[in-house]
C-alpha positions as a Markdown table, in Angstrom:
| # | Residue | x | y | z |
|---|---|---|---|---|
| 1 | Met | -7.5 | 4.2 | 5.4 |
| 2 | Ala | -8.4 | 3.7 | 1.8 |
| 3 | Asp | -9.7 | 6.5 | -0.3 |
| 4 | Ala | -12.2 | 5.0 | -2.8 |
| 5 | Ala | -12.6 | 8.2 | -4.8 |
| 6 | Asp | -8.8 | 8.6 | -5.3 |
| 7 | Ala | -8.0 | 4.8 | -5.6 |
| 8 | Cys | -5.3 | 5.0 | -2.9 |
| 9 | Val | -4.3 | 3.6 | 0.4 |
| 10 | Phe | -3.9 | 6.8 | 2.4 |
| 11 | Ala | -2.6 | 5.3 | 5.7 |
| 12 | Ala | -1.9 | 1.9 | 7.2 |
| 13 | Phe | -0.4 | 1.4 | 10.6 |
| 14 | Val | 0.1 | -1.4 | 13.1 |
| 15 | Arg | 1.1 | -0.8 | 16.7 |
| 16 | Pro | 4.7 | -1.9 | 17.3 |
| 17 | Gln | 3.6 | -4.6 | 19.9 |
| 18 | Trp | 1.3 | -6.2 | 17.2 |
| 19 | Gln | 3.8 | -6.1 | 14.3 |
| 20 | Gly | 5.0 | -9.4 | 12.8 |
| 21 | Gln | 1.7 | -11.2 | 13.4 |
| 22 | Gly | 0.2 | -10.8 | 9.9 |
| 23 | Ile | -2.2 | -8.0 | 10.9 |
| 24 | Gly | -0.7 | -5.5 | 8.5 |
| 25 | Arg | -0.9 | -8.0 | 5.6 |
| 26 | Arg | -4.6 | -8.7 | 6.4 |
| 27 | Leu | -5.4 | -5.0 | 6.7 |
| 28 | Met | -3.7 | -4.4 | 3.3 |
| 29 | Glu | -5.6 | -7.3 | 1.7 |
| 30 | Arg | -8.9 | -5.8 | 2.9 |
| 31 | Ala | -7.9 | -2.3 | 1.7 |
| 32 | Glu | -6.8 | -3.6 | -1.7 |
| 33 | Ala | -10.0 | -5.7 | -2.1 |
| 34 | Phe | -12.1 | -2.6 | -1.2 |
| 35 | Leu | -10.3 | -0.4 | -3.8 |
| 36 | Phe | -10.2 | -3.1 | -6.5 |
| 37 | Glu | -14.0 | -3.3 | -6.3 |
| 38 | Arg | -14.0 | 0.2 | -7.7 |
| 39 | His | -10.7 | 0.6 | -9.6 |
| 40 | Ser | -8.4 | -1.6 | -11.7 |
| 41 | Ser | -5.2 | 0.2 | -10.5 |
| 42 | Ile | -4.5 | 1.5 | -7.0 |
| 43 | Trp | -1.6 | 3.5 | -5.5 |
| 44 | Leu | 0.1 | 4.8 | -2.4 |
| 45 | His | 3.0 | 7.0 | -1.3 |
| 46 | Thr | 5.5 | 6.3 | 1.5 |
| 47 | Asp | 9.1 | 7.0 | 2.4 |
| 48 | Gly | 11.1 | 5.1 | -0.1 |
| 49 | Ser | 13.7 | 4.0 | 2.5 |
| 50 | Ser | 11.2 | 2.9 | 5.2 |
| 51 | Arg | 10.3 | -0.5 | 6.4 |
| 52 | Ala | 6.8 | 0.1 | 4.9 |
| 53 | Ala | 8.3 | 0.4 | 1.4 |
| 54 | Ser | 9.8 | -3.1 | 1.6 |
| 55 | Phe | 6.6 | -4.4 | 3.1 |
| 56 | Tyr | 4.6 | -3.1 | 0.2 |
| 57 | Glu | 7.1 | -4.6 | -2.3 |
| 58 | Arg | 6.6 | -8.0 | -0.5 |
| 59 | Leu | 2.9 | -7.7 | -1.1 |
| 60 | Gly | 3.4 | -7.2 | -4.8 |
| 61 | Trp | 3.2 | -3.4 | -5.1 |
| 62 | Glu | 5.4 | -2.0 | -7.9 |
| 63 | Arg | 7.7 | 0.9 | -7.0 |
| 64 | Met | 7.3 | 3.7 | -9.5 |
| 65 | Pro | 10.0 | 6.4 | -10.2 |
| 66 | Glu | 10.8 | 8.5 | -7.1 |
| 67 | Val | 8.5 | 11.4 | -6.4 |
| 68 | Glu | 9.4 | 14.2 | -4.0 |
| 69 | Gln | 12.7 | 13.8 | -2.1 |
| 70 | Arg | 12.7 | 10.3 | -0.5 |
| 71 | Asp | 9.0 | 9.5 | -1.1 |
| 72 | Ala | 8.2 | 6.6 | -3.4 |
| 73 | Arg | 5.0 | 5.9 | -5.3 |
| 74 | Phe | 3.8 | 2.3 | -5.4 |
| 75 | Glu | 1.1 | 1.0 | -7.7 |
| 76 | Lys | -0.8 | -2.3 | -8.0 |
| 77 | Arg | -3.1 | -3.6 | -10.7 |
| 78 | Ala | -6.0 | -6.0 | -10.2 |
| 79 | Trp | -5.5 | -9.5 | -11.4 |
| 80 | Arg | -7.9 | -10.0 | -14.3 |
Protein backbone atom coordinates (compact mmCIF):
# COMPACT_ATOMS: atom_id res chain seq x y z
CA MET A 1 0.00 0.00 0.00
CA ALA A 2 1.30 3.41 -0.94
CA ASP A 3 -0.15 6.58 0.57
CA ALA A 4 0.02 9.29 -2.11
CA ALA A 5 -1.02 12.08 0.25
CA ASP A 6 1.65 11.24 2.82
CA ALA A 7 4.40 10.16 0.35
CA CYS A 8 4.92 6.84 2.13
CA VAL A 9 4.90 3.12 1.58
CA PHE A 10 2.46 2.04 4.25
CA ALA A 11 2.67 -1.75 3.82
CA ALA A 12 4.33 -4.26 1.51
CA PHE A 13 4.05 -8.01 2.02
CA VAL A 14 4.79 -11.12 -0.01
CA ARG A 15 3.49 -14.50 1.10
CA PRO A 16 6.31 -16.76 2.32
CA GLN A 17 5.83 -19.28 -0.49
CA TRP A 18 6.40 -16.51 -3.07
CA GLN A 19 9.44 -14.89 -1.45
CA GLY A 20 12.76 -14.90 -3.27
CA GLN A 21 11.20 -14.64 -6.73
CA GLY A 22 11.50 -10.88 -7.28
CA ILE A 23 7.86 -10.13 -6.51
CA GLY A 24 8.66 -7.83 -3.57
CA ARG A 25 11.19 -5.90 -5.66
CA ARG A 26 8.65 -5.42 -8.46
CA LEU A 27 5.94 -4.34 -6.01
CA MET A 28 8.30 -1.79 -4.47
CA GLU A 29 9.34 -0.49 -7.91
CA ARG A 30 5.67 0.14 -8.73
CA ALA A 31 4.95 1.75 -5.35
CA GLU A 32 8.03 3.98 -5.67
CA ALA A 33 7.12 5.02 -9.23
CA PHE A 34 3.57 5.84 -8.09
CA LEU A 35 4.84 7.98 -5.20
CA PHE A 36 7.61 9.66 -7.21
CA GLU A 37 5.01 10.87 -9.72
CA ARG A 38 3.72 13.02 -6.85
CA HIS A 39 6.73 13.60 -4.55
CA SER A 40 10.49 14.01 -4.84
CA SER A 41 11.12 12.26 -1.50
CA ILE A 42 9.30 9.23 -0.07
CA TRP A 43 9.55 7.34 3.23
CA LEU A 44 8.56 4.25 5.21
CA HIS A 45 8.86 2.81 8.73
CA THR A 46 9.71 -0.77 9.65
CA ASP A 47 11.35 -2.77 12.41
CA GLY A 48 15.00 -1.83 12.12
CA SER A 49 16.17 -5.38 12.80
CA SER A 50 13.78 -7.11 10.40
CA ARG A 51 14.52 -8.80 7.09
CA ALA A 52 12.44 -6.02 5.52
CA ALA A 53 14.95 -3.41 6.71
CA SER A 54 17.81 -5.09 4.87
CA PHE A 55 15.55 -5.55 1.82
CA TYR A 56 14.84 -1.81 1.68
CA GLU A 57 18.54 -1.01 2.04
CA ARG A 58 19.31 -3.29 -0.94
CA LEU A 59 16.73 -1.32 -2.92
CA GLY A 60 18.56 1.95 -2.22
CA TRP A 61 16.51 3.26 0.70
CA GLU A 62 18.53 5.29 3.19
CA ARG A 63 18.16 4.48 6.89
CA MET A 64 17.49 7.59 8.96
CA PRO A 65 18.14 7.90 12.71
CA GLU A 66 16.14 5.42 14.79
CA VAL A 67 12.63 6.48 15.72
CA GLU A 68 10.62 4.70 18.41
CA GLN A 69 12.23 1.66 20.08
CA ARG A 70 13.38 -0.68 17.29
CA ASP A 71 11.59 1.08 14.43
CA ALA A 72 13.64 2.58 11.64
CA ARG A 73 12.66 5.27 9.18
CA PHE A 74 13.85 4.91 5.60
CA GLU A 75 13.80 7.60 2.95
CA LYS A 76 14.41 7.62 -0.77
CA ARG A 77 14.80 10.54 -3.16
CA ALA A 78 13.86 10.58 -6.81
CA TRP A 79 16.69 10.56 -9.33
CA ARG A 80 16.62 13.85 -11.17
